[in-house]
N, C-alpha and C positions, 0 to 999 in steps of 0.2 A: 575492407569491409564493403559488398553492395549497400545500395542505398534503401531498396525493399526490407531486408530484415532487417537494418539501423532501426527501423520506425515500428516494425515489427517489436524490438527488441523496447523502446520507449514504451509503447503500449503495454507490455509486457509485467513491466516494473512499474512504472508509476505508478498506478493504481493501488497497487498492495502496498506502496509506503505509505502512501497516503492515508489507508485506510490502519495501517498497524501503528503508525504514529499518534494518528487520532487515539486509538483504543488504548494506547501506553503510555501517553507521552511523559507520565513522570519516571517510568522505566526507561525512556528512551533518552532521558535529558541524565539518571543517572549514570548510564553505561556509556554516554559518548561526552558528558560534559560534566564530570562529578564534583567538581569544583565548587561549578554554579547552580546543583543541586542541592548542596548543604547549604547554601545560603539563600533558597525558598521557605517561604513561608507556607506548606504544602495544606497548612492544617485552613486557610483563605481560600483553597482551591484556584482554578484559574479558567480563562474562559478563550476559546477561538475564536476571532475577528476576521473569519475569513471576507466578509462583505465590504469589510471596511480596507483589508490587503488590495480587496480588486477593484474599489475605489483609487488608490492612492498608486497603483502599478499599472493600471488596466494601458497607459498608452508607450509602454515600457519597449526598450527596442527592438524585443525578441516576442514571439506570439507562438513557440513554441510550447507543447505539454511538458511538464517541468512540475514538482510539487514543492508548494512555497504555503508555510505557515505562518499566521502572526496569531501570537497568544498572547493574551494578559494576565500577569503574575505578582505576587506580592511577595518582595524579599524580608528576611527577616527585621532588618533595620527598619522595616514599614515602608520602604519605598516601594512605590507601583512601576514596573516595569512591562515594556511591550518588546516581547522579543521576537525578532524574524528569523526563522528559519527556513533554508533552501537544502531541497536536495534533489541535486543534479546528477541524473540518470545518463543522461546523453555520453555513447560511448567515443565519442572524438574531441579531440583537445579545441577549445571553444578561445579563443584568441581574447576576445574581449568580456570574457565571463569577470575576472575582477571588476572592470568599467560599468559593468551591470549591478555588480554586487552594492556596486559605491552610489549607483543613479537609484536603485531601492532604497539603501537606506537615506541617501539624501530625502528622497519625496516624504518617508514617514518619518525622517526630522523635522522636516519644514511641515509636517502636521500637527505631528504629538511629541516633538522637543529631544532631551536630550537621553530620557530613559528609553529608546530605542536600543536594541543589542541586534549583531546581524553573525548568523552561524550559518555554516554550510558543509552538509553532508557529499561528499563526494563518488559516486558509485561508479563511472566510469571504467576502464580498462589500464589507462593510462598510467604507469606507476610516477611519473618522471613528469607527470601536469599537478603541480600542488597550487594553484593558484592562490593567496593568501591575501597580498595587497595592492592598491592602485595607487600611481603617483604619476604625479607631474609636476615640472618646474619650467618656469619661462621668464628672462628676466626679472629674477627677482623671488616672483609667485610662484608658490609652493603651498602642492596639498599633498598628503599622504593618507591614504584610508587603509588601516588593517583589522582583518576580521579570522574569528578561530575554523579552521575547517578539520575535517576529520576524513581522512583517505581511506573508504574499508577494503583496499588491498591491501592498506599494512598489516590487516589483520591476517592474512595468509601466514605469517609466521607464529601467529599466537592462535593456531587451531586448539591445541590441546587444551590451553586456558578457555578457549569460548565451550569446550567442550564441557568443564569442568562449570562454568559460570551457571547461578540461577536466575542470572535476567533474560526476560525474555528475548530481548535484543542478540543475545550471543546466539541464538537457534535463529534470529533472523538475518544476522551476518553470516552466517555459514550458509543460509540459504542463497542467498545473493550472492556471495563467492562460487558458489557451484553450477550457480544460474550464468554467470558471466565465461565458467569453463569449459560447458557443456555444450554452450550453443550450436555448436556445428557437429554433436555428437551426442543422437538421441540415446543411443545404448546405452553409453557411460551415464546420461540424464537420468536414465529410468534406474541404475541401479546407484546414484547418490539418493534422489526421491526414496527411494525403499530404507535406505539406509538412516535417512534425516527422520523418515518417519518411525520405524523403530526408535530412536533415539529420542525421538518427543514421543513418543508413548511411553517411553520406561524413565521419563521423567518425573519429578518432582510435580509437574503442573496439575492442576485442577480441571476435569474434563470442560468448563466452559474456555479456560485457557487453552487446552490442546486445540478445541476447537478451531480457536481465531487461528493462535499459530498455525494449523493447518491450512488453513483458507489461503494464509502468506504462502506458505511452501506450493499447494497445487496451483498456485497462480502464476509462479514465480515458473516453478519446474514443470511448463505447459511439455508436454508429451505427443508422437504422431498418434492416430486414433487408436492402430494395432497397438500399441506401447502402454496406451492410456489403457485399455481393458488390460492386459497382463499387469498391470498396475492393480486395477482394481480387485482381479481376481487374488494377487495378493494380499491387500488391504482385509480381503473377504475372511481368505484364511487366516491372518493371522488375526483378526480381532475374536474369529470363532477359536482358536486355539486360546487364547487368551480370557476367551471369555469376557468380552467387552464390548460396546459395542457405540463407534463414534460415525456421528455425522459427517461424512469427509467428502473426500472426492469420489465415496462412494456412493455420494449423495445422486450422481450420476445414476446408481443402480439403486440406493437405497429410498432416496423420495422417489423413483418412479416407480418402484414396485408398492410404498407404502402410502407416503400423501398423495400421488399422482394417481394408485389405485380406487382412493376412496371418494378423490373430487372428481375422477373422468364419471365414474356416478352420476353425480348431479349434473355434469353436461350432457350427458345420454339422456336425464330427465328432462330438461331444458331450463334449468337453475342456474340462471345465468353471475347471480351475486356468488353463487358455493363456487362458480368456477374463478370469478373474479380473487376471492378469499384465498382462493386455493394459490392461483400466480403470486399475489400478495407473499403468502404464507411462506412460498418458495423461496423469494427473493430476500424474505425478514431472515430467514434461515441463512440463506449463504452471506446475504449482505446486511450487516446490522442497520445501517442508517440508509433507509429507501426516501428517497426525496419525496419532501408531498404531493409536487406538480408530477412525478410517475404515478404515482397513486392516483390522483383524479385522471390522468389519462387512460391510464390500465381499468377507472369504472366508467368511462365513456364506450367504453366496447361491449356493442351489442350483437356479437356474433359468436354464435359458439364453435365455429370449426375457429375463429380465430385466436379464442381463448384456449380450445385445446393445443394449437400451435405455439403460442406465448408461454404455456406451462413447459411446455418440452423447452422452447429457448431459454427461460428461465431456470431451467434444472441443468442446461448445458453452457449456458453463458459466460466467460471469464470474467465477465465485467458487469457493471449496472449499464457503461456504456453501449457495449454490446448489444444487452438486453434491446435497451431504447431506441436503438439505431432499427431492431428488428420492430419494434411498437410503433416508429413513427412509418415504417414503411405499408403499414396497412392502407 
């Protein structure tokens, strides 16, 4: 596989997985690790420790973009547990993956002790690549580290079960699999995006859940511009026929027609604050967790034309990282 598409694919998959894992963490654990899920005391909640994770592994052996989460939770036995979850999205075999999992684990163990657990989700395209153990032995000195993994490709044989499941990650896995399958076939990707969109809208999920799951669908199954317009037309026609309205990839049209229309009046009147709020409102609709530093940067923009451009970028960007790149280029 060529180098450039590989990088694009990582960018395409990593951020949506990070967002959906954070939004549906309990469902994530229930779907992929049900035995562990039943042992968690969910009444006590849980806490993401991203900053602590960065401190521990920032000097690790790789700088590649991946989804790594550290979550503090409590078991029904009253034991506090730190759960390290690694979602591997890259599309090629990595010889030292198990070693890297060990390095992350022992660094966390060194800081937090024996309550650390390590899990891995493998979202690559290599069916035979299933690293789950790191081991070495020399002159009587032996070390073995084993960790649970989930291979998303294994779910291809469970498609009918995924369609029947009510867990949000059944939808996530189907989208991910079709994202891998259709990388080189845009028309086939459009066809599957339509099918998965219909399936999502006809599911039992409430509107807020549909919006979150659609954001994942729209983010992973990226289409060329002409097919994006075709998909948007389908969504509009479908929603009109069903007499429903979702802010989905139609954000590109709906937000432009609605929020953007009203806010552009503020820009034309020279009301900078209204324009800034417009940009932030679009970002908050599309990306529930907008970092405070990003809000501060937007509030520092004093140019009306730049704010107008940022509004369009906020509507069209596939990720906060993409939006921030445009924001920093001013």
